[in-house]
C-alpha positions as CSV (number, residue, x, y, z in Angstrom):
1,X,2.3,-22.9,22.4
2,X,5.2,-22.7,20.1
3,X,7.5,-21.0,22.6
4,X,10.3,-20.3,20.1
5,X,7.8,-18.4,17.9
6,X,6.4,-16.7,21.0
7,X,9.8,-15.5,22.0
8,X,10.6,-14.3,18.5
9,X,7.3,-12.3,18.5
10,X,7.9,-10.9,21.9
11,X,11.5,-9.8,21.0
12,X,10.3,-8.2,17.8
13,X,7.6,-6.2,19.7
14,X,10.2,-5.1,22.2
15,X,12.5,-4.0,19.3
16,X,9.9,-2.2,17.2
17,X,7.6,-0.9,20.1
18,X,4.6,-1.8,17.9
19,X,2.3,-4.8,17.6
20,X,1.2,-3.7,14.1
21,X,4.8,-3.3,12.9
22,X,5.6,-6.8,14.3
23,X,2.6,-8.3,12.6
24,X,3.7,-6.8,9.3
25,X,7.3,-7.9,9.6
26,X,6.5,-11.4,10.7
27,X,3.7,-11.8,8.2
28,X,1.0,-12.6,10.8
29,X,-2.2,-10.9,12.1
30,X,-2.1,-8.3,14.8
31,X,-4.4,-10.6,16.8
32,X,-1.9,-13.4,16.6
33,X,0.9,-11.2,17.8
34,X,-1.2,-10.2,20.8
35,X,-2.0,-13.8,21.5
36,X,1.7,-14.8,21.4
37,X,2.6,-12.0,23.8
38,X,-0.3,-12.9,26.1
39,X,0.8,-16.6,26.2
40,X,4.4,-15.5,26.9
41,X,3.2,-13.5,29.9
42,X,1.0,-16.4,31.1
43,X,3.9,-18.8,30.7
44,X,6.3,-16.6,32.7
45,X,3.6,-15.4,35.2
46,X,4.7,-11.7,34.7
47,X,3.7,-8.6,32.8
48,X,6.4,-8.1,30.1
49,X,5.1,-5.1,28.3
50,X,3.6,-1.8,29.4
51,X,1.0,-0.7,26.8
52,X,-0.5,2.7,26.3
53,X,-2.4,4.2,23.4
54,X,0.9,5.7,22.1
55,X,3.7,3.3,23.1
56,X,4.8,-0.1,24.1
57,X,7.6,-0.4,26.5
58,X,9.3,-3.1,28.5
59,X,8.6,-3.7,32.2
60,X,11.5,-4.7,34.5
61,X,10.4,-8.3,34.1
62,X,10.2,-7.8,30.3
63,X,13.8,-6.5,30.1
64,X,15.1,-9.6,32.0
65,X,13.0,-11.9,29.8
66,X,14.1,-10.2,26.6
67,X,17.8,-10.9,27.3
68,X,17.1,-14.6,27.9
69,X,14.8,-14.8,24.8
70,X,17.5,-13.3,22.6
71,X,20.0,-15.8,23.9
72,X,17.6,-18.7,23.3
73,X,16.7,-17.5,19.8
74,X,20.4,-17.2,18.9
75,X,20.9,-20.8,20.2
76,X,17.9,-22.0,18.2
77,X,19.2,-20.5,15.0
78,X,22.6,-22.2,15.6
79,X,20.9,-25.6,16.2
80,X,18.9,-25.2,13.0
81,X,22.0,-24.4,11.0
82,X,24.1,-27.1,12.5
83,X,21.5,-29.9,12.1
84,X,20.2,-29.1,8.7
85,X,20.7,-32.7,7.4
86,X,24.4,-32.0,6.9
87,X,23.6,-29.9,3.9
88,X,25.0,-26.5,2.9
89,X,21.6,-24.9,2.8
90,X,21.4,-21.5,4.5
91,X,18.3,-20.4,6.2
92,X,17.1,-17.9,8.8
93,X,17.4,-14.1,8.7
94,X,20.4,-11.8,8.5
95,X,20.2,-8.2,9.8
96,X,22.5,-5.8,8.1
97,X,23.2,-2.1,8.3
98,X,24.9,0.2,5.8
99,X,24.9,3.8,4.6
100,X,22.2,4.9,2.3
101,X,24.6,5.9,-0.5
102,X,26.5,2.6,-0.5
103,X,23.4,0.5,0.0
104,X,21.7,2.2,-3.0
105,X,24.8,2.1,-5.2
106,X,26.2,-1.4,-4.6
107,X,25.0,-3.3,-1.6
108,X,21.4,-3.7,-2.6
109,X,22.3,-5.5,-5.9
110,X,24.9,-7.6,-4.1
111,X,22.4,-8.8,-1.5
112,X,19.8,-9.5,-4.3
113,X,22.4,-11.7,-6.0
114,X,23.3,-13.4,-2.7
115,X,19.7,-14.2,-1.9
116,X,19.2,-15.7,-5.4
117,X,21.9,-18.3,-4.4
118,X,20.2,-19.0,-1.0
119,X,16.3,-19.2,-1.4
120,X,15.7,-20.1,2.2
121,X,17.5,-17.1,3.6
122,X,16.1,-13.7,4.5
123,X,17.9,-10.3,4.8
124,X,16.7,-7.2,6.7
125,X,18.8,-4.2,5.9
126,X,18.9,-1.1,8.1
127,X,20.0,2.0,6.1
128,X,21.6,4.9,7.9
129,X,24.9,6.5,8.9
130,X,24.2,6.8,12.6
131,X,26.2,4.8,15.1
132,X,24.5,1.6,16.3
133,X,25.3,-0.9,19.0
134,X,25.3,-4.0,16.9
135,X,24.5,-6.3,19.8
136,X,21.6,-4.2,21.2
137,X,20.2,-3.7,17.6
138,X,20.7,-7.4,16.8
139,X,22.7,-6.5,13.7
140,X,24.7,-9.4,12.3
141,X,26.9,-7.3,9.9
142,X,27.6,-3.6,9.4
143,X,29.1,-2.3,6.2
144,X,30.8,0.9,6.9
145,X,33.2,3.2,5.0
146,X,35.9,4.6,7.3
147,X,39.6,5.3,7.9
148,X,39.4,4.0,11.4
149,X,36.8,1.2,12.1
150,X,35.4,0.7,15.6
151,X,38.2,-1.1,17.5
152,X,35.6,-3.0,19.6
153,X,34.4,-4.8,16.5
154,X,36.0,-7.3,14.1
155,X,36.7,-5.5,10.9
156,X,37.1,-7.3,7.6
157,X,38.3,-5.0,4.7
158,X,36.2,-5.4,1.5
159,X,37.5,-2.7,-0.8
160,X,39.2,0.6,-1.1
161,X,36.9,3.6,-1.4
162,X,38.3,6.5,-3.4
163,X,36.8,9.9,-3.5
164,X,36.9,12.9,-5.9
165,X,36.3,16.6,-5.8
166,X,33.4,17.5,-8.1
167,X,31.2,20.5,-9.1
168,X,28.6,21.1,-11.8
169,X,29.6,22.9,-15.1
170,X,27.1,25.7,-14.1
171,X,28.8,26.3,-10.8
172,X,32.3,26.4,-12.4
173,X,31.1,28.8,-15.1
174,X,29.9,31.2,-12.4
175,X,32.7,30.8,-9.8
176,X,35.7,29.6,-11.8
177,X,37.6,26.4,-11.6
178,X,40.2,25.9,-8.8
179,X,43.6,25.0,-9.9
180,X,45.3,24.5,-6.5
181,X,43.9,23.3,-3.1
182,X,44.4,26.8,-1.7
183,X,41.8,28.0,-4.2
184,X,39.1,26.0,-2.3
185,X,39.0,28.7,0.4
186,X,37.3,31.0,-2.1
187,X,34.6,28.5,-3.1
188,X,31.3,27.2,-1.7
189,X,32.2,23.7,-0.3
190,X,29.6,21.1,0.5
191,X,30.7,19.1,3.5
192,X,29.9,15.8,5.0
193,X,28.8,16.4,8.7
194,X,30.2,13.0,9.9
195,X,33.6,13.2,8.3
196,X,36.0,16.0,7.4
197,X,33.5,18.8,7.8
198,X,35.9,21.7,7.9
199,X,39.2,20.1,6.7
200,X,39.8,18.1,3.5
201,X,43.1,16.2,3.2
202,X,44.6,16.0,-0.3
203,X,47.8,14.4,-1.5
204,X,50.0,14.9,-4.6
205,X,52.8,12.4,-4.7
206,X,54.4,12.6,-1.2
207,X,52.9,16.0,-0.5
208,X,49.9,16.1,1.8
209,X,47.9,19.2,2.5
210,X,45.0,19.8,4.9
211,X,42.7,22.4,3.4
212,X,40.4,24.4,5.6
213,X,37.0,24.8,3.8
214,X,34.1,27.0,4.5
215,X,30.8,25.3,4.3
216,X,27.3,26.8,4.4
217,X,25.7,23.5,3.5
218,X,26.6,20.3,5.3
219,X,24.7,17.0,5.5
220,X,25.2,13.6,7.1
221,X,24.5,11.7,3.9
222,X,26.6,11.7,0.7
223,X,23.7,11.5,-1.8
224,X,22.3,14.8,-0.4
225,X,25.6,16.5,-1.1
226,X,25.8,14.9,-4.5
227,X,22.5,16.4,-5.6
228,X,23.4,19.7,-4.1
229,X,26.5,19.7,-6.3
230,X,24.4,18.7,-9.3
231,X,22.2,21.7,-8.6
232,X,25.1,24.1,-8.7
233,X,25.4,24.4,-4.9
234,X,29.2,24.1,-4.8
235,X,32.1,21.8,-4.7
236,X,31.6,18.3,-3.0
237,X,33.9,15.6,-1.9
238,X,32.2,12.5,-3.3
239,X,32.9,8.7,-3.3
240,X,33.6,7.6,-6.8
241,X,30.9,4.9,-6.6
242,X,28.4,7.8,-6.6
243,X,30.2,10.3,-8.8
244,X,31.3,8.2,-11.7
245,X,28.0,8.1,-13.6
246,X,27.7,11.9,-13.4
247,X,31.3,12.4,-14.5
248,X,30.6,10.2,-17.5
249,X,27.5,12.1,-18.4
250,X,29.0,15.5,-17.9
251,X,26.6,16.4,-15.1
252,X,29.7,16.8,-12.8
253,X,33.3,17.8,-13.5
254,X,36.3,16.3,-11.6
255,X,38.5,19.0,-10.0
256,X,42.2,19.1,-9.1
257,X,42.9,15.8,-10.8
258,X,46.5,15.8,-9.6
259,X,45.4,16.0,-5.9
260,X,43.8,12.9,-4.5
261,X,41.5,12.9,-1.5
262,X,42.3,10.6,1.4
263,X,41.2,7.1,0.5
264,X,38.9,5.2,2.8
265,X,38.1,1.5,3.2
266,X,34.8,-0.4,2.9
267,X,34.7,-2.7,6.0
268,X,32.4,-5.5,7.1
269,X,32.1,-5.2,10.9
270,X,30.7,-7.8,13.3
271,X,30.8,-8.2,17.1
272,X,32.7,-11.5,17.5
273,X,34.5,-14.3,15.7
274,X,33.2,-16.8,18.1
275,X,30.3,-18.9,16.9
276,X,30.0,-16.9,13.7
277,X,26.8,-18.2,12.1
278,X,27.2,-20.0,8.8
279,X,25.0,-17.5,6.9
280,X,27.0,-14.5,8.2
281,X,30.3,-16.3,7.2
282,X,28.8,-17.1,3.7
283,X,27.8,-13.4,3.2
284,X,31.2,-12.2,4.2
285,X,32.9,-14.5,1.8
286,X,30.5,-13.5,-1.0
287,X,31.1,-9.8,-0.4
288,X,34.9,-10.2,-0.3
289,X,34.7,-12.0,-3.7
290,X,32.2,-9.5,-5.1
291,X,34.3,-6.5,-4.4
292,X,37.7,-8.1,-5.1
293,X,37.7,-6.2,-8.3
294,X,36.6,-2.7,-7.3
295,X,33.8,-1.6,-9.7
296,X,34.0,2.1,-8.8
297,X,37.5,3.2,-9.9
298,X,37.6,6.8,-10.9
299,X,36.5,7.3,-14.5
300,X,36.9,10.8,-15.8
301,X,34.6,12.0,-18.6
């Protein structure tokens, strides 16, 4: 039995909770997945998974085995990378997480270009804004936009992320155009549930104001609010990497141009500097170079 492959199959079943999903992800038959798990259990003389018609969960022995398997798989990956005939060839799989909006707007194309340079490398991207334990989720790199990154993680800045207040021409024709931050109180504001839901900070020179906004429509994802603004639903605070195209086409109008929303930073986050795999280091360096010249500076129509 190829025990490294068996451990990889077992770890993936434990992560996904599904034999079928594991078979699809690892490009093998479901019967082969079942066989590898059975051989793991025979090897360790213990039942590792509790199977029902609806779910697959770890037994106590399975939880202990999973921790050791993950450590051995990480070590196997390091050995492969460090003994690759002394070449610079990258191989293996990287697991990333990012927001849907940034993944769609910029990271997907960046990863496609990175993979074109490294044909033996694979990338699995988890898209979502929810908090993840990178170690438990086996995430190598998280790309997050924040003003205060998680202090428990190593944070490498990639770029500044500017935002802009926008609304559709139809909304402004119906409700009027605000000329001062105080005017926002009389408008429908579309707020981001995970950041600044009821207070928007705007600056003009050295002046900074915190504007309380009333929102009947909030969402945890920026592109949802973007499309609500395009539909005339109200005023949205949008990252320029999403808004620029619609500002250029006239689908959205930039508001209060003299008042700038609080800038954020695009960070690459990872658990530890120790034993950073070569493929993670290569991707970090690639993204730093990629976003050295920020491609989403505010462009007014």
